[in-house]
Residue, then its C-alpha position, 0 to 999 in steps of 0.5 A: v500500500q502506498l499513499v503519496e501526497s503532493g501539492g503543498g507549498l507556501v501561500q498567502a492568507g486568503g489563497s488556495l491550494r489543492l492537495s492530492c494523494a495518489t494511492s496504490g496497492f488496495i481497492f481505492s473505491f472500497n476504502r475510507m479516505g481521510w486528510y489529517r494535519q499536524p500544526p507545528g508543536k501540536q497533535r495531529e488532527l482530523v481535517a476531512v473524511s470521504s467514505s467509500s460511499g462518497s459521504t464527507n465530513y469536516a472539522d469545524s475549523v475548515k467547514g466551508r473552506f475545504t473540500i475533500s473529493r475522490d476520483n476512484a478511476k485515478n485512485t486519488v483523493y484531493l483536498q481543495m483548500s480555499n481562504l487559507k489562514p495562517e492557522d492552517t499551516a501544518v503538515y498534511y497527511c492522507a490516510t486510508s482504512l477499509r473500515e468505515s470507522g476507527d483508526y486508519d491503517y495506512w498513511g502517507q508521508g505528508t506534505q507541508v502547507t505554510v500560510s503566511s499572513 
């Protein structure tokens, strides 16, 4: 199983970025996909989830600004981030699980997002 994030970078507050997580080694359409982030000096936190059925959930801090989507044909999950704020600065990780709840089984290596004020 491999998950490879890309799309991070440095952006000014109010800007946008789209993160991608390309996957292999499992049946993507069967799996729950999640985006997490770890701000500097803080614990990792859930950002968004896409279930195998396509339903989505978001952390309150990103609702209305971030959108998770998945392309089952490309085995890729995306995180579109808009109206970015300095507090969105973090390493962003994607994760996957065959189960629809509970811990994730596999993680990517992360991609850095830095939002300047």
